[in-house]
N, C-alpha and C positions, 0 to 999 in steps of 0.2 A: 460428457455426463453434464446433466443441468440441475442447479440448485435454486433454492428460493433465496436469492442473493449469495453473494460469495459467503456472506455470515453462517448460511448452513453447509455449504461446503466445509469449511474450517471446523465446524462441529461433527460432521460427518467423518472427516480425516480423524479427529480424535478418536470418536467412537471404534472406527476401524482398526485403528493402530493401539486401542486400549489392553494390553496383556501386562502381566506383572512384571514392576519394573520399567516399564515404558515411559520415554520423557520426549518432551519438545525443546529445542533449541532454537532461539531467534535474536538477531541484533536487536537491542534497546539504546535509544527509545523508538518504537516500532507500534504497530498495530495492535490495538488493545484486545481484538478478538484472539490473537495467538496464544497470551497466557490465560484469559478468561475461559475459552474452550478448554485448554487443559485443566484448570481448576475445576470445571464444570464435571468433566468426564474423570478425574481423580488422575490424572498424569502430571508427573513432576515437569515444571517448567524452568528453564536455565535461560536468564537473560545475559546476553555477551554485550557490554557498553560498546557503542560506536567511538571513534576517536572524537577529539575537541572540534574538528571541521566536518562531523557527522560522515566519514568514511569508514569502511569495515575496518577491525581491528583484524588481520589476518592470521598472526600467531594466536589470539585469545580464541578465534573462533575454531581453528585448528584445534587447540588444546581442548575446548569445551566438546568438540565432536571425538576428541581422542578419549576423554574422561568418561562422557555420558553415554556415548553410543546411542544417539537419539533416534527414534523410530522416525521422526520428523524435522526437518532444518527448514525454516521458514526465510525466504529472503523477499523481501518487498521491491519489486523492481519498474517504476520509483519506490522509494520509501514514502511512509506516511507516519510522522506529520513532517518530516524532514524535505520531502521533494526530491531526495539524493537519487542519482543514476549511478549505482556504484561501478567500480573497474571492474571489467570483463575478466581480465587475467586472475585477479582474485576470486572472483565468482566461479570460475572454471575448475581453480584448485579446490575450493570447497565442494563443488560437485564431487569432484573425483574423490576426496577424503570420505565424503557422506558415502558414496557408492561402494566403498571398499570395506566398510565396517556394515554393509547392509540396510542403510536406511534410505527414507524417501527424501528428495528436496521439493519443495514447491515453489515454484517463481511466481509470487503474486503481482500479476499486471493489472492491477484495478485500473492504476492510472495512465495504463499504455497510449490512450488517443492523443494524450498531450505529451508524451515522451519521444524523444530522438531513436531511441532503439527499442526493440523488442528481444526477449530471448529466444524466440521460436524459431528465428533464423539461425541461429546458434543450435538448436536442437534438430532441425532439420540438417543442417550440415554435418553435423556428427551423432547420428541416430544411437550407434552404440553406446557411446558414453552419457545416454541421456535416457537408456532404459527406467532409472528410477526417479526420473525427473517429471513433475506434472507443472503444467502451466495453468493459473488460474486467472480469468478475467469475469468481467461484470459490465452488465449493459447499465448500469448507473452511471459511471462517468463517460460512457458511448454516448447519453444523453436522455435515458430512462430511468431516472432514479427510483420513481415510487414503482416501476413494474415489478422488482425483484426478480430478477433473473441472473444468476451467475453461472459461469460455466468452466468445466476443467478438463484440459486436453493432456494426453499421455500416450502411453502404451496400451494398446487395447487389452490386454491380459491383466494388466495393473489397474486401469478404470473398471474392468468388469469386477474385480475382487470388491473394490469400493463401493460400486454401484448395489452391491448386496447389504448394505445399511442404509441404502437411501429409501426413504417412504414413498410407498407405490404412487402417492398422487400429491407429490410435494409442488409440479408447476400446473396450474390452471389452465384451462384453453384460453381464456383471456389475456393471461401473461404470453402464453405461447403466440397467439396471433398478434400481441403487440409488438412482441419480438419480431416476427417476420416480417411486420409492416416496418419495421425499423430497418431491417436488412435491405428490404426492397428500396429504401430511401437513405442508403448509406451515403451518398455525396452530400446530401443536406447535413447530416450529422458530422461528416468529416469537416465541412465549410466550418460550421459551430466551433470544432475543435481547433481549426486554424485561427479563428477571431480571438479564443482564448489564449492562445499560444502568444499571438502578436499582441495582446492587451496584457499579458504576463510580463513581456520584456519593458512595454512601457511604465506598467505598474514599479518593476524593479527600479528604473532609472529615476523615478519620481521618489521613491521611498529612500534611496541612497542619498538624495540631497536634504532629507529633512533630517534635522539636529539631532544627535544621540541615536540615530535609527540606523540598525544594520539589517538588509533583508540579503537572506542565503540563497545560492543558486538553487532553482528549482526546475524539474521535469514534470511537476503535477500541474493541475488547476488550482493550486493553493500555494502560497508562501509563508516560510517561516522567518519571522522577522524578530530581532532582538531590540528592546524597546527600553529606554530607562526605568521604567516601572510598569509593570506588566499589569497590574490590578488596577492601578489608575487610568491606564490606556483602556482596559475592557471596559470599566466602569464608565469613563468619560464617553466612549463610542456607543455605549448601550444606552446612556442617556439622550444621545444624539439619534436614537434609533437606527443604529449598524450594530449589527451582532456580530462578533468574531469570537475565536477560541481561544482562551486563555489557557495554554498548555505548559505553563511554566512551571507547575507542580508534580507534571507526569513523571519527569526524570531531572536529576541535577545538571545534567547537559543542556538542558531546556531554560537553564534561569533566566527569568524575565523574558521568556520569548512567548508571542503569540502567534496563531496561525491565521491567515486572510486568506479567503477564497476570492480567486478572480471571477470576475463578472463581465457584465456589459462595460462600456466605455462611461456611461451615465453613472452606473451602479459604483464604478472604480472611483471615480471623481468624488462621489458623495462619500465613499468610505475614506479616501485620500484626506478631505476636508475634515471628516469627523476625527481621524486619527491626529492630524496637526494642531487641532483644537483640543486636544485630550492629552497631549503630550506635556 
């Protein structure tokens, strides 16, 4: 099923599951559209804090599933803004628990081109355990951020039910042609993603050498970095014409954290210089 970006698919999922008492559960900090879609549609949202090193808190997640019996459990794989690719064994147990109580699991793989693993292989290897699991991706991180095409894969019967709330003309002909063009040149986009992964590794090494700077492991095209003063770093870099994301107020676990996007070698060098000068 296609959507006008993953954001529309997230909104349509909330709409399709909006019955009295329905709720959504997701780890936090996570993608802001999960709670926003719940709020806009009138569903309850229950965020479950990650651990201090941004891993899934399995016991707390299982407890939230048992208590709230959510219609949807979102698991971003890898997570945004932390870039974390969570433990597969924990995810399998959460999927089983959510299925046992009759809810959906959405594996949000927006950053899949930059990640070492995808959950699709797990679903193909054990389809019976994944009847209630949807995998969501987007062409934004594939390399076409402005085209606005997201897509969702899953059991045909399940997709057909969600498709009932999709607007009939949500994808334009131009968007579809852009997507087809991209698929025909997938090798070019794959090479771009490989370059970003290589630059990501170099950037982590360089950041780790800066005083007071702690980069966290990432499987996305962004890096979560803890700095001595997030506001000072953000303002200083902006003054040097480098715009980053200050995520330090999003959640207590993100105190003094900023998010850096991995770009070309020249862009990354400019970003590093601006950050070093702003510390």
